[in-house]
N, C-alpha and C positions, 0 to 999 in steps of 0.2 A: 501495501499503500504506499501509494506519495504523501508527502511530509506534506500536513495542513500550517493553513497562517491561522493564527486567535490573532481574531482583533483587540486591539486593545486596550481600546474607549468603549468597554462593558467592565473596565472595571478601576473603581473609585481610589482615587489618588492615598486616601488619610485613611482610607477602611482599612481593619487587618484578615484575612483569611485560611481560613483551613484547609485544607484538603474539600472535602465534599463542597462548604459553598461555591471553592469553585469552576467543579465538577457542577452544580448548579450553571455558573454561568453562562458554559459550555455545553448547554444540554445538545442543542438542535448541532451541537456538533460532535455528540458523544463521546465528550472526554471524558477520556478510567478514570479512576484514580487512582492507577498505577502507573498514570503518561505522569501526573503530577511530583511523585515523590521518583520517577526518574528524571526530571525535571530538576531536583531538589538533588540528587547527588551530582549531576550535569554543572549546578553554578546559579542556584534558583536559592537565595538565602533566607536565613529563616532567622523569629525573633533570637529564638532559642533551641536550646539541644532540648528543649522536654516536648512532652505529650500533650493533647494532641498540634502536630506542627504547623506552626504562626505561623505567615507570608503578610507583609506589607501591601501594603497596594504598587509603592512607589518601587515598589525593587518588584514585583510584578509583571509592570504596566513595562519599563528596562528589557527586563528580558525576556517577554516578549517581543518587544520591538527588535533585540538584537536578533532574536530569533527571525523571526516573521521576517528579517531583511538579509540572512543565512539561507533564509529557503526559498528565495525568490531567484529566479533565473531570468538572466540580462540575452536581451539578441540583438545583435548586430541591426544592420539599417537594413538588409539585405534578406534575413532573419525571419520566420514566424519559429511562433510556440507549438508545438502539438500535446495535444494534450490527450489522443494515447499514446504516444513519444515516450513525452512527459520532457521531454528537452526540446533544443530549438533547433530546429531543423529547415533546412532549404529552400526552395519554390518548384511544386513536380515544374521542367520544361519549360522553366521563367515566366507561369503566365499568371498574369492575376485578373482578379472582378474589383471594380475601385464602384463606390454606391457617392458621389461629393450629399452633407451631409450639410451644415450652413454653417457650422466651423471646423470642421475634420471633414476625413478621407476617411474612407469605412475599407477597406482590403478583404476582397477572401483568395483566398488561394486552398490548391491540394499540395499536400507533405510528397518529397519524394522521397521517403522511404516507408509509408505505411497506406497513403494517397487518403487520409484523413481527411475535412477537413479543417480549414487553419484559419486564422480572422486579429484584425488586427487594424488599428488608428493611426491614422499619420495628420499630421497639420496641414494648412492649403498649400504650406509655403514650399511642403514638398513633393506638391505632384509633379513637378517641371526634374527630380532627381525618379521617383518611383518611372516616370514614364520613360526615362536615360537605359534603366536597368533593368523593367522587367517589360515584360511585352504585355500590353492591356488587350485581351479580351472582348467583343463586343459586349455592346452594355445590353445589349436584347436579350442575350443570354441571361442575365440576372431575373429577368422578369416572365411571371407567368403572364405566357399569350393565349392562354384561353380562357382568363377571367381579366378583359383591359376594364378598366375604370372607367366612372362616367368623365375625366375631363379627357378621354383622347379621340381622336378621330377615328378611331376603330366602331367607342358607342355613337355616332352625329351617324354614321352609318350605316348600324342597324338602325338607326331610329328612323331613318330615309326609307332603308328596306320598309321596311309595317308597313307608313304611309304611302308609301308605294302600289300595294298588292293591295289597298285597301280600296284606292282608285280606280284600279282593273277593275275591284267585285264590281263598281257602281254600270259601268258600260254591258257586265253582260246579262 
């Protein structure tokens, strides 16, 4: 199983937590008490050596920040993070699909190793660099042509066809 990122914003700075309370904070992530005991062995400092083990919130926040930072995977500009491979991977055939959003470009590609879908966001200023490095796939491949939206010329043609057939029925 891969390493998890635990959000530190759930922890209160001035509180003292025991192992069960920390597990309750991360119940949605199924944090096990043995994991916290392993953290204590790996450097999470406790208040004292007594039982139950009590941990200051500020120490837990610092430990989670350090642990989360070490668990992140850095990717180069031309690499994407593959969720199936759990590593930074190059793009299959150098082909990407780009969708322009309000302030960024959402890019979609396939992993060269396992052919799974990979996604990454870039700044609008990086669009020229993307065009130099990758081959952009036609934008029409990103959308489902079977169900056009109401704002396309295809929907307008469908409306015209319906009205033309009604006019033809009047002359019969």
